[in-house]
Each structure stands twice: as C-alpha cells, then as structure tokens.
N, C-alpha and C positions, 0 to 999 in steps of 0.2 A: 492673355491673364483676364479674371473678374466678367467672362463670358457664361453663359450657361452651359459649350460642351468643357469650360475647364473647371468648371465648377462640378461639373458632372463628373470629372477623373478624379476630380481631390477628392469629393466626400466620402468620410470612411462608409464602408460598406454596410456597418449597424444602425446607419440610419436610415430613417422610411419615409418617406414620399407624403405620409399621409399621418396626422396625429390621432387617433381616437378613443384616448385617455378622457373622458369628461372632466374630470379633474384637474388634467394640464390644459385641457380647454379655456376651463375658466380662468387659468391663471394666467392664459394668456389676454382676454377680453379686459380680466383686469388691468394686470400692467402695459397694454398697448390698445387700451379703446380708438376703435374706428380703423385701427392698420390690421387687423388678423386679416389675412388672406383665407380665400377660398376656392377650390376649384370650380369649373362650371356647374357641376352637380353637385356643389356644395359641400364636399368636405376638406376640412381645416387641412392647411400647410404644416405640415412641422416645419419648427425653428431649430435648426440644428445646434446644438449645446457646444461651448468649448473652443469658439472658433468665431473669430471676428468677421473675418475676410470670405470664409465657405459658406455661402448658402447654397440653399435648396433648390437646385438646378429648374423643377417641374414648375416652382413656386417663381421662381425667376422670370422664367416665360409668359406671365403671368403679368408682369409691370412694364413690359414692351410692347407699345402700341404706337404705330407712327404708319402712314403711306402717302407716297409723293403724287402728285399730277403734274403733266406735259402735257401740252398744246407747240404744234409747230406748222408754221405756213413756210411754202421753201418755194420759191419764182425763181425761172431762169428763162432771158431773155438774148436773142445774137441777131446778127443782124450782117450780110458779107456780101461784097460787091467785087465782082472783077474789072479793071479800069483798061484793060488790056492783056493780051496773050501772056499768062503765068503771071503777074501781077493783080494779088488779091489782098481786099483788107478788111479783117473782122474786129466786130466791137461787139462784147456781150456782157452780159448784168445779171450779176447771181445775188438773189438775197433770202435771209431765214432770219424770221421773227418767230421768238421763240417765246412761251412762256410758263413757269414752270412753278409748284411750289412742294413744303411738306409740312406736314402736320404730323404732333407728335406729341403724345402726353403720359404719364404717369401716374399709377392712384396711390392711395394712400398706404402704406405698409408696412409692417418690421418684420425681417428677417433675420438680422445682429445688431450688432451695438452700433458699428459704422455703417450698413445697409440697408437701409429706413426710409422713409418720406412720410413726413409727418400729415402735409397737404397733399392732395392731389393736383394735379396741374397739369399744362395745355399750352403748347408753343403750337405759334402757324407762322410761314413764312410767303411772300408770293416775289419772284423774279421776272425781269424782262429783259429780253438779249436779241438788239438788231446788228445781222452783220451783212456785209456787202462786200460783193467783187465785183471790181470794175477791170477787164483787160481791152487790150488794145492791142492786135498785131498785122503788121504789115511783112507779105513773104512775097519773095519773088524766085519765080522756078525755073533753069533755060536749059536745054539740049544742045548740045555741037558734036554732032555726031557724035561718039562713043563718052564723050564729057558729058557729064551732068551737074550743076548747081543749083544747091535751095540757098536761097538766104533771107534768114529772119530775123525784123527788130519788134520790138513792145514794150508793154507796159502793163503794171499792173498797180491794182491800190487794194488795200485791205483793210477794211475799217470794223470796228466788233464794240458796240458799248452793251452795261449791263446797268439793272438798276434793280436794286432790291429792298423789302420793307419788310417786318416783321414783329411779333412782341407776345407775350408770355403772360398767364393771370395764375391762381392758382384758386381749392377749392372749388371745383365743381360741385354743382346742386347733387348731380348725382352722376356716379361714374360710368357711363355708356359711350361703346366707341360710334357710337351714331350721332353723337352731341356731341362734339370734340369742336366747340366755338369757344371762341376769349369771352363772348359776353353770357355763356352761358356758365360760368367763375364767377364766385364771389369775395375776390380777393380785392383786399382797401388799394389805395392807389401805391401807397409803400409799397408793397405786394408786386407790382403789374412792372412788367420792361418791358421797351422797345426799343427797336434800334432798326438802322438800314443805312444804305451808301451807294457809290455806284463805281465802276471801276471801265477803264476803254482802253482800248489796242489798236496802232495803227499800221500797217506796214505797205512800204509802198517797192517799187521796184520795176526796172529798166534793165533790158536783156538783150542780148543779140546772137543769132546764130550762122552757121555759115555750115553748107554740108556739100562732100563733092567728092560722086564717086568716077572711077575708070571704068563702063563697063559693066560695074555690080563687078568688079574684080580687086580695086585699090578703093579702100574707101576712108575716108578723111572727115572728121566731126570738129569744130572747136566751138565754146559757148563761153560769153563772158557777161557775167549778171552783175548787179549790184543794188543791194535792197537794204533799204532805211527800215529801222525800229524807233518806233516812239518810246521803247523799253529804256531806252540810253541817252542821255546827251546829250546838247546840241554839239559838245564838239564828236561824237562819236557815233552818231546817227547811223551812220551806211561801212558798209561793208560791201566788200569785191572780191568777187568769185569765180576766179576763168579754172577752165578744165575745157580737155582734147582728148579725140580717142582715136583710134583706125582701125582698121579693119582690114585682112587678107583674105580672099576667100578663095582656097589653093586651087579647088576643082576645080576651079575655072581655067587653070595653066592649060599649055598641051601636054605638059611632060605629063599631067596627071591622068589623061584621057583612058590609059590600057587600066584602071582600076575602076571605072566607070561602072562598070558590071555590078559591084559589089558595095562601093562607096558612092555616095549619094551626094554629101556637101562634107567640105572640109572645110573653117574657117579660123582663122588667127587673128585674135582681137587684142587690143590694149588700151588701158586708158587712163588719165590723171585725172584729177579734181580736188576742188576745195569744198567744201559746203561749210556752210555757217550757225551756230545752234544760240537764240536768243531768247531763249523761254526760261525768265528767271522774275516774273511779275513786273507788274508799273512800278514804276517813277522810282527804283533802286539807286540812282545814281543822286536821288536829290533826299531833303530834310521830309519826314513825313511827319506831322503829329500827331503822338496817342496820349490819348486825356486819361486821368487815374492818378496823377503828381501832384498828391493835393495837400496843403502849405499849413501851417499855423503863423495866424500874422496875428498881434496883440501878445499880449503879457497876461499868466494868470487866467483869472476867472471872465478877460475880456477878452480872450486869447478866441480866433474865429478862423475856424477850419475854409481855405479859400479852395474852388476847384483848381487845380494849375494844369497844364497840361506841357511835354517837353518833345524831341525828334524821339521820333521809336526806335533808331539807330543810326549809330556813325554812318557819314553819307559815303561815298567812292565815286565824285562826280567822273573818275576817269576809266568806267568798269565798261567795257568794248565785246564786241561779237567772238565768241568763240570759235576757234576755227577748226575743221576738220580737215585734210588733206588725204585721199587715201590713190594709191595706184594699185591697181587692178593688170593680171592677163589673166586671158584666157584660152578654151578652143571648142568648137563646138562642130558634132560630125554627127553622122547620118550615114544608116546603112541599110544593103538589103531591102530597098526599094522605100524607102524610110520609114521601117521595119526595128529598129533599133537605133536609138538616138541616145549620143552621151556628149555631157558636159562637164566639163571640169576649170576651175579657176583657182589662182591664185591672188590671195589679198594684201595689201600693208596700208593700214591706216593710222592715223600719229594726231592725236587730237592736243590741241594747245589751248593753253588762257582757258582752260578750265573755269566755267562760270560757277566759283563757291563762294560757300563763307570764309571769312576772312580770317589768319591766324591772328590775335589781337592777344595782349597781356589780358589776365583776369582783373587786375586793379583799373582797367579805364572804366569800368561799371557799368557801359551801353552794350548794345547788344554788336554784332560785330557785321561790319557790310561786307556785300559782295564783289567779288573782282576777279579779276582772271589770272590765279593763282596757282595752276595743275599741268598737267602733262600725263596722259599714255597712248600706249600703242598696244591695236591688234593686230594681229599678224594670223594667216591662216590660209586655209584651201577649203574648196566645197565642192563639191560632185554631184551631179542628177544622171540618171536611168532609165528608157524607159525602153519597154519593150511591147509590141504589138501583132496577134494570130489571128487570123482571119481563115475559118476553115469553113465554108458555105456558110451552114446558120450557128455555130459555136465561133463565138470573140471569146478574148481572152486580150487582157491588158496589166501589164504589172509598172510601177513607176517607185525608181528608189530613189532618197537622196540622203546626204550625209555632210556634214561640216566642222573641220575641225576649227577653235577660234585657241591662241596664247592670248591671254590679256595679262599687261604688267603697267601699275603706275609708276610713271618717269621721274615726276617732282610732283610735291606738294608744295613745291614755291614755301615752306613752313622751314625755322632752324631745327627741328628735329627729323626731321621727314615722316612723320607719324599722323594721322589724325583718327581718334578713336571717334567710333561711331555709334554700335548699339550697348543697353544694357543689358544683364539679365536680375532682376530681385531686387536685391544688397551684394551680388558678388562679384560686382564692377561691370567693365567692361568687357564685351565679350567679340567683337568685330572689328576691322580695323582699315586703315588706308594706310599703306606704310611703301614708301622709295623702293624701287625694283621690285615689288609684290603684287602677286592678282589683287584687284579691286577686290573692297568689301570681303577681307582675308579674315578667319577665325583666327583670335586670340584667348589662351591661356597658359597654362601649363602641363608642362610634358609628365603624365603619369609613367611611373616605369614599371608598375604591377604590384602586389599587393602582398605586405609584410605578413609571413607566416607563421613568425615566431618572434621573438625576443630577442634571439640572438642575430636576426638578418638586422630588426633597429638597433642592436648593438655595434653593428659591421657597420653601419652607414655612418662616417663619421666626417670632418676636417680635417684639414691638413694639421689642425694640433689636436686632433683626434678627442673632438667636443660630437654628439651626436647634432647631423645635421636636422634630426626631427624629432627632438627629445620629448612629445609630448604624444607621440607615434602610440599605438596598441597593437598587438597582433590582427591582422584584418584591416587594416588601417591602410590607404595608397601611400609608393612610394614618389612623389615628386622628386624627377631632375633640379640639381641645382646648376641651374642655366652659368650664371656668371660666376661660379667656382667662389660663394664669400664665405661658404659652409656655413649657409640658411638660408631656408625657403620662404622666401614672399614675395611684393608685388613685381622687384625687379628681374621675378625668373620665369615672368611671362612671357611668349614667344609667338610667331604665327603657328599654329598647331591645324588648319586646316583651309581650304580654297571651297568656296562654294559654284566656285564657273566652272562651268562643263566643259571637258575636252572636246568631247564629240556629242552631237546634237543630233539624229538620225531617225527616218520616216518611210515608210512602206506603204503604199498605195497598189490592192490586190479586184480588178475587176472581172468578171465575167458574163457571159449568156448566152442564152441555148433555148431558140423558139421563145416561149414567153416569157421564161425564167430571167431572173439575172439576178448577181449574189459582188457584193461588195465586202472587203473588207480594209481596214486606213491601222497602221502602227506606227507608234511614235515612243521615242527612249532614249536618254542620255545617259552619258559616263564620265567617266573622270571627276563626280564633284563628291563632296564630302555634305552632310547636314550636322546642326549641330541640336542636339535633341536638347531642346529646354525646357518639356511641357511639365517637370515635376516645379512646385512650389516650395523651392529647398529655404525660402526664407519664411518657410511656416513648419511648426511642426508637427500638428496632429491634421495631415491629411494625406489620401489614399496613396500609393505603391501603383505601378503596375505591373504586371508577374513576370516581371525580369526581377523580381526582387528574390524571389524564389530558388536566383541560382547566387543566391548571395556567399557570401565567406561566413561560416560558419564552425569553421576549424583549421586547420593546420590542410591543407589538400583540397578543400573543398571548393574552393576560389581562386583565380588570379587577374580576374577580370573586375570583379563586382566586388567593393567592401561588404566590409559588419555592416549590419543594422546600426544605429545610433539616438538619442531622440535628446532636444532640446541644447543642454550645456555638455553633452557628453560624447562632444565631435569636436576637445582639441584640436585636433589634423584637419579639421577645416575638409572631408573628405567630396563635398561636393562644390569644392572650387569652380570654374571651369579650368574642363583639365582634357586633354585628350579622351576620358573616357564619355568623352559626352559628343566626340566626332564619328558619325557611322558615313559608310559608302550612302552615297545618294543616287547611282545608278539607279534606269528604271526599264523596261520593253514593259509598254500598254497596248490593251487592245483596244483603243480609243470610239471605233464603231465598226459592228457589223451588220449589214443588212441584208433580207431577202426579199424579192417583190418577182410577181407574177402580175403578164397583163396581157386580159382576156383577149383571145379572138376578135376582131372586128364583125367576124361574122356575126358574131354574138352578142357585141354590144347596140351595132348599130339596128337591132329589134326595137331597143329602146332608148332610142335616139342618142345612145352615146357613142363621139368619135374615137375616144378611147377611155380607158379604166384599168388601172392600177393597182393593186394592193399590194402591201410594204409591212412587215416587221423592223424592226428596226433597236439595236442596242447599244448606248453608248457607255463607255468606259467599263466593258463587260469583265475583263480583270488585269493584272496588273503583276509582273514578274520584278521582283525585289526583295533584297535582304535587310532592308529597313524595317523595323517594326513599328513606326508612327504610323498614324491615320492616312499620311496619304507622302508619298516621297517626292510630290509633284507641288513644293513648298511656294513657289511662285514670288510675287514681288516684295518679300518679306528678307530679303537678300540668307539666302539659305537658311533660317534661322524660325526653327521648329518650336510656336509657342502656345500649340494646339490650334493650326490650323482646321479651319472646318473642311473635310476632303470632298473630293468631288463624287455626287453621286451617281451612282447605278440605275440609267435611267433606259426602260423599254416603253417601246411605243408602238401602237396597231392604226398604220392610215391606210388613204388612199387620194388617189389622184386621178380626179375624171373631170374629160373634156367633151362638152355638146357640140 
C-alpha cells in the first residue's frame, strides 16, 4: 500500500496521467506554487480529485530518487602444518571490510492533501563494517587394517563491528539528481538532522568431531560444539549442540553382490542433532536507552521542556539460545552404472525456546522484551531423483526433487495460545500464530455464500428467532456464526487458510547434441493458499479489478461475489477478511529455458578463440496457476498479497568466449 503499483491498481480509470487544461494548470500553480510536478518532457501531471491517499502513479515515480553505493575488500589467509603422519594443524584468518551508503532525495510536490512535500529534501548515509573470522583446527587420521579413524578439534572466533553516520537537509537550490549533496541545500539548522551509531556482534565456538568407518561399510560420526554469542547475557552466552550420524553401505555386504549388475550403490543412514539460533540483535538482554521522553520541569510560564531518556523496552536477562532438534532417516541408491540416482529422507524437526517477543499486559506501557516463549514442529519427507543418458553425441539428463512439509505451532507460551500478526487496513488482523495450527495462518470469518433474496435473510435466525444478520440485503455475504451466539462479530473469526505449501517441487532438464545444448528448469508448489488483500477496502473511490464484473446483480447471478456498495451503504461489512479473500496458491512456473550453440573449434581457432558459445535465455517464461493476482509466488510476506511487484519475464542473448 502506498507504492506506485498499488496506486496504479486503485486509480479510477477516468483519471488521466497528464493535465492539459490551461485553466486547471493555472489553478494548480496558484494553489501550490513550486510544487507542481512535470514530466521530463514538460507535461504537467494530473492531480487526482476526490481522494487523499490514491495519487497519480506515474507522477509518484518522479518523487522517488535514490541510489546505493558499496565497496568491499575481502581477503583470506591460511597456514597448514603436518607434525607427524596424519596429525595436521590448520589456522585460517578471513577478513571482510565493507563500505556502503545511500543517498535519497524528494522534490517539492503536491499530489494530494496528505501526500505532498513543501520543500525538496536530501539525505545521505555512510556505513563501515569490519568482519573477521579466525579458525584453528587440529586433526588426526589413522587407519588400522579396515578400521579408519579421524578426530578433529577446533575453535572459531567471529567478530563484526559496524559504524554509521548520516544527515539530511531541505530546500535544494535546484532539484538536479546529479547534485544530491547536503551542502547543496539551503535549509536552516532547525531543518537539518544528523544521526549515527554503532553495533557489534561476536561469536566464539569450540568443537570436536570423531569419525569412524569400518571398510567403508559401517560409518559413524559424532560432533559436539559449544557456541557463545554476545547477543545473550553473561549467564547465557553459551549453548551446547551435539549431533551423531550413522550409515550402512549395504552394497558392500556379501549378500548384496548378486545385485551388482544393476545396483551400484545402496546406503541407509540416520542422524540426530541439535543446532541453535541467536538471531535477535545485539543487547536484547539489557536495557538500551532511547531519547524522546521529554519532561516539563517547572510551573506555568517558567516551565522548561527537558530532554529525557528511558529504557527502550522491558528487559529479559534470561533470554538464551533457541534450539532445534532434528532426526533424519535417509536412503541413497544408484542404479545401472550410476545412470539413475535416488535419494529419500524423512525428517522431524522440533524447535523449542523460540526467540519471540513476549506477551505482556498492555497496561505495562513499555515495549515487550524478547524471550524463549514458543515451540514448533516440522515433519516431512524429501525425494530427489536424477537420470543421465549418453548415446554417442547425444547427452540427456533430468533431475527432479520434491519435498513435503507439515508445520504446526506447538506452544506460544502465552495465556490464550494465539499471537496476532498482520493487519489489513482498517479490517483488523488477517494472520495469526495459534497453538496446534500452521504458522502464519490466515484469520477471518467464514463466508457461506451470498444471500439471493430477502427470504434467505429472514430464514437465517438464532435460537430466539432473531435475525443473525439484521442489516443484510440481498446480494450481501452470509457469514457463519462460529460460536453460536446468534450474532456475527469479532468472536466469529477463526483460521481460514494456510500460506505454507504442503509440497514444493522442481524439475531440471538438459540435453545436448553436437554443438547444440538445451536446458529448462521448472519449479512449483501446491497445498498453500494466498490472502488477496490488494483492494483498499478502507477507501471508497478506488478502482476494482475485472473480477467485479462477476458480482451479484440479481437473484442467481453470483454465489461468490457480493453486490457493489459505496461508503456507508455496506452495513453488512461484506469486505471484512473472510474466506472470500482466500485463493489457491498452487503454481507451476517455467523459471528458465535456454538454447545454446557452440561453434566448431576448427572454425573459432582461425580467430584465436578456443571456445565460442552463443545462447538465448528466458526467465519466468510462463506460469500455470489459478490465482488471478500479479504473481502467486508471494515470497516473504507470509502469503498475503498487498500488491507485490511481480517477477519479470527476462529475455537475454549472450555469448561465452574463451581465448
């Protein structure tokens, strides 16, 4: 919401991009001198009437200026020594020194009552980051007949420091994108701002690993590591993470030799281990001070506002490592001279002590601290298969993978077992975490259809014979009374969808013949839903998508899309979050397809070229889906489509040349 794409969707179609009426342009200049936006060719952008939030999307693009810059120096050093046969010591030191920054600017403009800027402005920031990693390992390898041992111990130290500084100023002498400098602006000291700060993070680890195998047939490995993070307090710096794995190469057993003509390799394996998560930001265990808590000292005219500071949030000195315990059982197999490969895995992952914002009473008044307050389980299976086939000059291979995951929240660690997440405009929460349900589940009311006539409204009554939806009209949505209290209200909201795919799969196909080569890659998901939240239902005069052409206009015309209402003419609140917003999110996408040709060496060597390959590649060629939004691949927005920018179809032509 608020970006050019959503404004383009919501702009009424009877509004033009440019204003050509001289009288209207004169009125613009009289009412908003110095704020009238013009295109690079000198055309005046139209100001959309009657709407405060939806603005001319093409004009909005002329208000967005900014660029990033970055420089990086990376180096790595190591030394290795062997003191005796099998005993090695290795030390390595890696350095990453980075400098980056951002410069942004906004011109003076007026596009609506609440979306305008009286003075042009510029801001710039500079950052420095220094990251180093020092690792030391001592390993010993020994074989006694068919017994093979490897032992390793080591330490790692990682430290990261950043510093940043920035400033802003207003009233640029001229708005020239090539002159976006703070000293090119004329703002008074009161209009200027500066900021800066620093952060740091350190992680220290000690680890040991013991590996054993007998005749490459029976395999066993154990690992114990302890990690200390600066994100936790002194009493909880360290976390301890053991793991163990075992494997059995069955094809090395005598009883499997009869299958050697078609079975090349068969291995059964299992593993169990614990790993940790410390990603909560620095100093969450202690009180960080924040400014802005000013206080009036004195009485009457003698009162003086004094600058004050206070803790930014409540503290939790007991916050510690989040832990995930995972069990995995797998099988690897290869057949027909390694032409066919198959892998299958079952996993069960239990995460405990999840690092989440704690639930505290609202009357406390301060921001809640981070704590170890939740647990979650993921179980599933993964499959991978590949086949390779060569006949003379023809080569062919296909790789396929699929994974099934079942996710649910076990315990949120609060009184009601529910955590409210995303909101949609003025319609309240649309996604939640709830005990026993998948993470980020959609939340709303169940729609049971469209009232086709007044008789259906009159028949929908509670135990007392009273209308459950007394303000409904024919064409309005019939909502389910979940709790049976005879009214439709916030207490009838429930879980209405799951954004998490059950299955994720991919297919990669390659082939080559003489100088030609061809590749295509498919990917997809199934079993998930998308919450369509593109329409600004908190605003009246905004455009609809073409779905509205299938709305209810009379008895029998629609059973899934209600009548159109405007302003206060929707007492039934048809646009409240409901199952009408939930859509199938499954898709199959051709992510990439490429055709290439390598010229014969006999031809290219005449031009001192050892290899020349030309190709054409297309990314995101097409997508098979029933979802009618821009893109079913919503990404990190927890399955809620608020007008995400779609992935582009990209066509590229190029060549690889070796001299």
